[in-house]
C-alpha positions in Angstrom: -41.1 -6.6 15.3 -38.6 -3.8 15.1 -39.2 -0.7 13.0 -37.0 -0.2 9.9 -34.9 2.9 9.9 -34.4 5.0 6.7 -31.0 6.6 6.2 -30.4 9.5 3.9 -28.0 8.7 1.1 -25.9 11.1 -1.0 -24.9 10.0 -4.5 -21.6 11.4 -5.6 -19.1 11.2 -8.4 -15.4 12.3 -8.3 -14.5 13.6 -11.8 -11.0 13.3 -13.3 -8.8 16.3 -12.2 -7.6 18.8 -14.8 -3.8 19.4 -14.9 -3.4 23.1 -15.4 0.2 22.8 -16.6 0.9 19.4 -18.3 3.8 17.6 -16.7 4.8 14.0 -17.3 5.8 13.7 -13.6 2.2 14.5 -12.4 -0.1 13.8 -15.3 -0.8 10.3 -14.0 -2.7 11.9 -11.1 -5.5 13.1 -13.4 -7.3 9.8 -12.9 -5.5 8.1 -10.1 -5.9 10.8 -7.5 -9.7 11.1 -7.9 -9.9 7.3 -8.0 -8.2 7.1 -4.7 -10.5 9.7 -3.2 -13.5 7.8 -4.5 -12.2 4.6 -3.0 -11.8 6.3 0.4 -15.3 7.8 0.3 -16.8 4.5 -0.6 -16.2 3.3 2.9 -18.7 5.8 4.2 -22.1 4.2 4.7 -24.3 7.2 3.9 -22.6 7.7 0.5 -23.2 6.1 -2.8 -20.0 6.7 -4.8 -20.1 6.2 -8.6 -17.2 4.3 -10.2 -14.2 5.8 -11.8 -15.3 4.3 -15.1 -18.5 6.4 -14.9 -16.5 9.5 -13.9 -14.2 9.1 -16.9 -17.1 9.5 -19.3 -17.5 13.1 -18.1 -13.9 14.3 -18.1 -13.4 17.7 -19.6 -12.9 21.4 -18.8 -16.6 22.2 -18.3 -18.8 19.1 -17.8 -22.5 19.3 -18.5 -23.8 19.0 -14.9 -27.4 18.5 -16.1 -26.4 15.6 -18.3 -24.1 14.3 -15.6 -26.8 14.3 -12.9 -29.2 12.4 -15.2 -26.9 9.9 -16.7 -24.7 9.1 -13.6 -27.7 9.5 -11.3 -25.8 11.8 -8.8 -26.7 14.9 -6.8 -23.1 15.9 -5.8 -20.0 16.2 -8.0 -16.3 16.8 -7.0 -14.2 18.5 -9.6 -10.6 19.4 -9.2 -7.4 20.9 -10.7 -3.7 20.1 -10.3 -0.7 22.3 -10.8 3.0 21.6 -10.0 5.5 24.2 -8.9 8.9 22.8 -8.3 8.6 19.8 -5.9 5.2 21.1 -4.7 1.9 20.0 -6.0 -1.3 22.0 -5.4 -4.7 20.4 -5.7 -7.9 22.4 -5.7 -11.2 20.6 -5.3 -14.8 21.9 -5.5 -17.9 20.1 -4.2 -20.8 21.1 -6.5 -24.5 20.4 -6.4 -25.9 18.8 -9.5 -27.6 19.7 -11.7 -27.9 23.3 -10.3 -24.1 23.9 -10.3 -24.3 25.5 -6.9 -20.8 25.6 -5.2 -21.1 24.0 -1.8 -17.5 24.2 -0.8 -14.0 24.5 -2.2 -10.6 23.5 -0.8 -7.0 23.8 -1.8 -4.2 21.7 -0.4 -0.5 21.8 -1.2 2.0 19.0 -0.5 5.3 17.8 -1.8 5.4 15.3 -4.6 6.7 12.8 -2.0 3.5 13.1 0.1 0.7 12.4 -2.3 -1.4 10.6 0.3 -1.7 13.9 2.2 -3.5 15.4 -0.9 -5.9 12.5 -1.2 -6.6 12.3 2.6 -7.1 16.0 3.1 -9.5 16.3 0.1 -11.4 13.3 1.3 -11.8 14.7 4.8 -13.0 18.1 3.5 -15.6 16.5 1.2 -16.9 14.4 4.1 -17.1 17.5 6.3 -18.9 19.5 3.7 -21.5 16.8 3.3 -22.0 16.7 7.0 -21.9 13.0 7.1 -21.8 11.1 10.4 -18.5 9.4 10.9 -17.6 6.7 13.4 -14.0 6.8 14.6 -11.5 7.8 12.0 -11.9 9.0 8.4 -12.7 6.6 5.6 -9.2 6.7 4.3 -7.4 6.0 7.6 -7.4 2.2 7.4 -5.6 2.4 4.0 -2.9 4.8 5.0 0.5 3.7 3.6 3.6 3.7 5.7 5.9 4.9 2.9 5.3 7.9 0.7 7.2 6.5 -2.3 5.2 3.3 -2.1 2.0 5.3 -2.4 3.2 7.2 -5.4 4.1 3.9 -7.1 0.7 2.5 -6.3 -1.0 5.5 -7.9 1.2 5.3 -11.0 0.2 1.6 -11.2 -3.5 2.5 -11.0 -3.1 4.8 -13.9 -1.4 2.2 -16.1 -3.9 -0.5 -15.0 -6.7 1.4 -16.7 -5.8 -0.4 -20.0 -4.9 -4.0 -20.8 -1.6 -2.7 -22.5 -0.5 -1.1 -19.2 -1.2 -4.1 -16.9 2.2 -5.7 -17.1 3.9 -2.4 -16.2 1.3 -1.7 -13.5 2.1 -5.2 -12.0 5.7 -4.2 -11.6 4.9 -0.9 -9.9 2.6 -2.6 -7.5 5.4 -5.1 -6.6 7.8 -2.2 -6.1 5.3 -0.5 -3.9 5.0 -3.6 -1.8 8.7 -4.0 -1.6 8.7 -0.6 0.2 5.5 -1.2 2.3 4.5 -4.8 2.5 1.5 -4.0 4.8 -0.3 -1.7 2.2 -3.4 -3.8 1.5 -4.7 -2.0 -1.6 -1.4 -2.7 -3.5 -1.8 -6.4 -2.7 -5.4 -6.4 -4.0 -4.4 -4.6 -7.3 -1.4 -6.9 -7.7 -3.6 -10.0 -7.4 -6.0 -8.5 -10.0 -3.1 -7.9 -12.4 -1.9 -11.5 -12.1 -5.4 -12.8 -12.8 -6.3 -10.5 -15.7 -3.0 -10.7 -17.4 -3.0 -14.5 -17.1 -6.6 -14.8 -18.4 -6.8 -12.1 -21.1 -3.4 -10.8 -22.0 -0.7 -13.6 -21.8 -2.2 -17.0 -20.9 -0.2 -18.2 -18.0 -1.0 -21.5 -16.1 0.1 -20.2 -12.7 -1.6 -16.8 -12.9 -4.6 -18.0 -10.9 -2.5 -19.4 -8.1 -0.3 -16.3 -8.0 -3.4 -14.1 -7.9 -4.8 -16.3 -5.1 -1.5 -16.1 -3.2 
């Protein structure tokens, strides 16, 4: 007997960031930083966030926004760049309307390499603000905030390696190192469990992989 309420939804994709000056110490952030931003944004009810696998198909210096809007079925796109200067990392992100290419907002944040969560959290907040989305309480990323900056870096490095089967074993070790530093960081536990299960099932058959993943 109650009337159904319709809620406006925004469909968005966070594209891989471009590294303006290739650096082996920061190249892993090309995919792992936007993936972390997408994960944080996915906790916002009025957003439909496309997966990182979808985003990876459109990586490049100048993505075709018309094709992106049609194939990924989105109306907003986040594109970004990264550049390192000493121990500082500067990330610039743009929120763009698709397929028109109209720039809605841009934001640049700088942080030390030891505080990568600040980059992710700041960009996430600015995107949410630019979309004028109603928030309840804290930002979408707040619940997943790590207590140790190095633990978060290890987690992001693990995410980059976990994109391929060949990198899963090394990613598993990085997730474990992350948890050794911050045992309360839930996303690292989730990814570690996935590594145990996928490695045991598809890479190196291991009888105890299921129980380790479950644990």
